[in-house]
N, C-alpha and C positions, 0 to 999 in steps of 0.2 A: 286337911291332913294329907301329907304326901303318901303316895303308894310306892312300895319298894319291891323290886324284882331281883331275885337272885340270878345274876347273869353269868353264864359260863362261856358265852360266845358260841355255844352249840346251836343247832337248828331249833330245838324246842324253845329255849329261853329267848333266842333272837326273834322268833315269831311272836311270842308273848310281848316282848319289848316293843315290837312294831305296833301292836294293838294298843299299848298304853302310853306311847311316846307323847301324846298330846294331852295327857291327864295329870300334869304336874307330878311327874314320877322321878324317882331316883333309882339307881341300881347299885347292887352290892355284889362283889365277887369275893369268895373266901378261898385263900391260897394257903397251902401248908408250907411252913418254913423249911421243912426237911425234904421237900419233893419238888423237883423242877418239872414243869409241864407247860403247855401252851395255852391253858385256859385264860390266864391273865392277858396275854397278847390279844386273843380273840375277843375277850370281853371288852378290852379297851377299844378295839376297832369298831365293834357293834355299838358301844355307848356313844362313841364320837359320831358315827354315822346317823344314829337315831337322835342325837343331841340330848341324851339323858345323862345327868351327872353320875359318876361312878365312884363309889367308896370301896377301897381295898382293905380287907381284913385279913391279917396274917395270923395263923394259928399253928400250934405244934401238933405233931402226930398224937401225943398224949391227950391233948384236948379233943381231938377227933374221936379217939377211942373212948374217952369218957362220955362224949356225946352219944356215941353208939350204945354204950352200956345203959345210959339213962333213958334213951329212947326205947330200948328193949324193955326196961322196967315199966315205963309208962304204958306201952302197948301190950305188955304181958305176952309178948311173942318173941321167941328166940330163933325163929327160922329165918335164915338169911339166904 
């Protein structure tokens, strides 16, 4: 079974990627369709450097907000 890391290209996920790069791993980056940022660029650089395949998942702001609402329901915690 493949291990998947949510890769942002930031320091934390890059370090975790380094430790799992030899463990038959894939990476995933989630990018909002409505927001431009640099996460995708950095995630692509890190996945290429670590030789970990990268899957790009585009989501809308509405999907993100729904995910937040559902997470709050599951955790029964509305403190942000």
